[in-house]
C-alpha positions in Angstrom: -38.5 -40.6 22.1 -37.4 -37.4 21.3 -35.3 -35.6 23.6 -35.7 -31.8 24.0 -32.5 -29.7 24.2 -33.1 -26.7 26.6 -32.6 -23.3 24.8 -29.6 -21.5 26.2 -30.7 -18.2 27.0 -28.9 -14.8 25.8 -27.2 -13.3 28.3 -28.2 -9.8 29.2 -26.9 -6.7 27.1 -25.2 -5.0 30.2 -23.6 -8.6 30.8 -22.3 -8.9 27.3 -20.8 -5.1 27.2 -19.0 -5.8 30.5 -17.3 -8.9 29.3 -16.3 -6.8 26.1 -15.3 -3.8 27.9 -11.6 -4.8 28.5 -11.2 -6.0 24.7 -12.9 -2.7 23.8 -10.8 -0.3 26.1 -7.5 -2.1 24.6 -8.7 -1.6 21.2 -9.5 1.9 21.7 -5.7 2.3 23.4 -4.2 0.8 20.4 -6.0 3.0 17.9 -5.3 6.1 20.2 -1.5 5.3 20.1 -1.5 4.6 16.3 -3.6 7.6 15.3 -2.1 10.1 17.5 1.3 10.7 15.7 -0.7 11.3 12.5 -2.9 13.8 14.2 0.2 15.6 15.8 1.5 16.1 12.4 -1.4 17.4 10.9 -1.9 19.5 13.9 1.7 21.0 13.6 1.3 21.5 10.2 -1.6 24.0 10.9 -0.4 25.8 13.9 1.2 29.2 13.7 4.9 29.0 14.5 4.8 30.6 18.0 2.4 27.9 18.9 5.0 25.3 17.6 7.3 26.8 19.7 5.6 27.3 22.9 6.5 25.3 26.0 2.7 24.8 26.6 1.4 22.3 24.3 -1.9 22.7 22.6 -4.1 20.0 21.2 -6.1 22.2 18.8 -4.9 25.3 16.8 -6.3 28.6 18.0 -5.4 30.4 14.8 -4.9 27.6 12.2 -2.9 28.9 9.1 -2.1 27.7 5.7 1.7 29.3 5.7 3.5 26.1 6.4 1.9 24.6 3.4 2.7 27.6 1.2 6.3 27.1 2.3 6.2 23.4 1.6 4.6 23.8 -1.8 6.9 26.8 -2.9 10.2 24.7 -1.9 12.5 24.2 -4.5 11.7 20.9 -6.8 8.6 20.1 -4.9 6.4 19.4 -8.0 9.1 17.7 -9.8 9.8 15.4 -6.8 6.1 14.8 -6.6 5.8 13.8 -10.4 8.8 11.4 -9.9 7.2 9.5 -7.1 3.9 9.2 -9.0 5.5 8.1 -12.2 7.8 5.4 -10.7 5.0 4.3 -8.3 2.1 4.2 -11.0 4.4 2.4 -13.3 5.6 -0.1 -11.1 2.1 -1.0 -9.8 0.5 -1.3 -13.4 3.5 -3.6 -14.4 3.3 -5.5 -11.4 -0.6 -6.0 -11.9 0.0 -7.2 -15.4 2.4 -9.9 -14.8 0.8 -10.9 -11.2 -2.1 -11.5 -13.1 -1.0 -13.8 -16.0 1.3 -15.5 -13.4 -1.7 -16.3 -10.9 -4.0 -17.4 -13.7 -1.1 -19.8 -14.8 -0.7 -21.1 -11.2 -4.3 -21.2 -10.2 -6.0 -22.7 -13.5 -3.2 -24.7 -15.2 -1.2 -27.6 -14.1 2.5 -27.9 -15.6 5.8 -29.2 -14.5 7.8 -26.8 -12.0 4.5 -25.2 -10.8 5.1 -26.1 -6.9 8.6 -25.1 -7.2 7.6 -21.9 -8.8 4.9 -21.1 -5.8 7.4 -21.9 -3.3 10.1 -19.4 -4.9 7.4 -16.8 -4.8 6.7 -17.3 -1.1 10.3 -17.3 -0.5 10.6 -14.2 -2.4 7.7 -12.6 -0.4 9.3 -13.1 3.0 12.8 -12.0 2.3 13.7 -8.9 3.2 14.3 -6.5 0.4 16.9 -4.2 2.3 19.2 -7.3 2.1 19.6 -6.9 -1.5 20.2 -3.1 -1.3 24.1 -3.7 -2.1 23.6 -6.1 -5.0 21.0 -4.2 -6.7 23.5 -0.9 -6.3 25.9 -3.2 -8.2 23.7 -4.3 -10.7 22.6 -0.7 -11.2 26.1 0.4 -11.1 27.7 -2.0 -13.9 24.5 -1.6 -15.9 24.6 2.2 -16.3 21.1 2.4 -14.4 22.3 4.6 -11.5 20.2 7.9 -11.0 17.5 6.6 -13.4 13.8 6.3 -12.3 13.3 3.4 -14.5 15.6 1.5 -12.1 13.4 2.5 -9.4 10.2 1.4 -11.1 11.9 -2.4 -11.9 13.0 -2.5 -8.1 9.5 -1.6 -6.8 7.9 -3.8 -9.5 10.0 -6.6 -8.1 8.9 -5.8 -4.4 5.4 -5.8 -5.0 5.3 -8.6 -7.5 5.4 -11.6 -5.1 2.4 -10.2 -2.8 0.5 -9.6 -5.9 1.0 -13.1 -7.5 0.1 -14.7 -3.9 -2.9 -12.5 -3.3 -4.5 -12.9 -7.3 -4.0 -16.6 -6.9 -6.2 -16.9 -3.8 -8.9 -14.6 -5.6 -8.7 -16.8 -8.8 -8.9 -20.1 -6.7 -12.2 -18.6 -5.3 -13.5 -18.2 -8.7 -15.2 -21.6 -10.1 -13.5 -22.6 -13.2 -17.0 -23.7 -14.5 -17.8 -20.0 -15.2 -15.0 -19.9 -17.9 -16.1 -23.4 -19.1 -19.6 -22.2 -19.5 -18.4 -19.2 -21.5 -16.3 -21.4 -23.8 -19.3 -23.4 -24.3 -21.1 -20.6 -25.7 -18.4 -19.6 -28.2 -15.6 -17.8 -26.2 -12.4 -18.8 -26.6 -9.9 -18.8 -23.2 -8.6 -15.2 -23.4 -12.4 -14.0 -24.3 -13.7 -15.9 -21.4 -11.1 -14.7 -18.9 -11.6 -11.0 -20.0 -15.5 -11.2 -19.9 -16.1 -13.5 -16.8 -13.0 -13.7 -14.7 -11.6 -10.3 -14.8 -14.9 -8.3 -13.6 -15.1 -10.7 -10.7 -11.4 -10.1 -10.0 -11.9 -6.2 -9.8 -11.9 -6.3 -5.7 -8.5 -8.4 -5.8 -7.0 -6.2 -8.2 -8.0 -3.0 -6.1 -6.7 -4.3 -2.9 -3.6 -5.6 -4.7 -2.9 -2.2 -6.3 -3.5 -0.5 -3.1 -0.7 -2.5 -1.3 1.6 -1.9 -4.2 1.0 1.8 -4.3 1.6 2.1 -0.4 4.9 0.0 -0.6 6.2 1.9 -3.5 5.2 5.4 -2.7 6.8 5.1 0.9 9.9 3.3 0.0 13.1 5.0 0.9 16.2 3.0 1.0 16.5 2.1 -2.7 15.5 5.5 -3.6 18.3 7.1 -1.3 20.8 4.7 -2.6 20.4 4.7 -6.5 19.8 8.1 -6.9 22.9 9.9 -6.0 24.2 12.3 -8.6 21.1 13.6 -10.4 19.0 15.2 -7.7 16.2 16.2 -9.9 15.3 12.6 -10.1 14.8 12.1 -6.4 11.3 10.9 -4.9 9.3 12.7 -2.3 10.7 10.4 0.8 14.3 11.3 -0.1 13.4 14.8 -0.5 11.5 14.8 2.8 14.6 13.5 4.6 16.6 16.4 3.7 13.6 18.9 4.2 14.8 19.7 7.7 18.3 20.5 6.7 17.0 23.1 4.3 14.7 24.9 6.3 16.4 24.4 9.7 14.0 24.2 12.4 10.8 25.2 10.8 8.7 22.3 12.1 5.6 23.6 10.6 6.9 23.4 7.2 8.3 20.0 7.7 4.9 18.6 9.1 3.1 20.3 6.4 5.2 18.6 3.9 4.8 15.2 5.6 1.2 15.7 5.7 1.2 16.5 1.7 3.1 13.1 1.3 0.6 11.1 3.2 -2.2 12.7 1.2 -2.1 10.6 -2.0 -2.4 7.4 -0.1 -5.0 8.4 2.1 -7.0 9.6 -1.2 -6.4 6.2 -2.8 -7.5 4.3 0.2 -10.7 6.1 0.6 -11.6 6.0 -3.1 -10.9 2.2 -3.0 -12.2 1.7 0.6 -15.1 -0.5 -0.2 -13.7 -2.6 -2.9 -10.6 -3.3 -0.8 -12.8 -4.3 2.3 -14.8 -6.6 0.0 -11.7 -7.9 -1.7 -10.2 -8.9 1.4 -13.2 -10.8 2.7 -13.4 -12.5 -0.7 -10.0 -13.5 -0.7 -9.9 -14.9 2.8 -12.7 -17.6 1.5 -12.2 -20.2 -1.2 -15.4 -21.2 -2.8 
């Protein structure tokens, strides 16, 4: 005799909305607290100086101006420091992607002695606070004559982003069935060609999300850049220059906020360009097929 299971009726929409209301309100509160400082920074950058110094705060500029952006862009060395940050960040991210891709492939697809120990070392390196290595990195840079050189910063940022890149790409590679490579090799491809033609296109979301994380990490880094670039001020990066920006212009908060907004702009543009691939990459990397 077949037992009929009663069908559970769905709750009415108003009831579901009431049950989710506290969570939605909490999410909106967290969003407001997170976004408001950024909004205030951009708002101050467009405000005239008299509105910034006014005791009555305004939440929308009555007469927006680009004067503060002109002041920031025309500051001494602005484009030089912009170029330095871009060169250091891009070179570190590209180098980390190449090394991490090869390492992740060796870990995910091959079996070799010391593989488990290597993975454990990568996880330990990812969890370690890199600021704790600041003194040792300074001594190494000093003894090897690498102080005041952008190449040293690139190597440090490369080492900073490499463990995360290896762990992330290993997860993406593990989600790609190895049978795809085997089928390509049966059709006449060798292993490098099968990886290049079959696996690499499927890794595009993972490469995008990994490169975005590496770009943000290297672009915003301050401690190493401030400690290793001492004498040659022309090799400073944007975070270091921005920290001394207020000393140059005194109480010009409009120019300071405009410089901060310009500093944030590259990361925002990179995220907007890679948004779809990053979202799909995070979802694909969280599921092992």
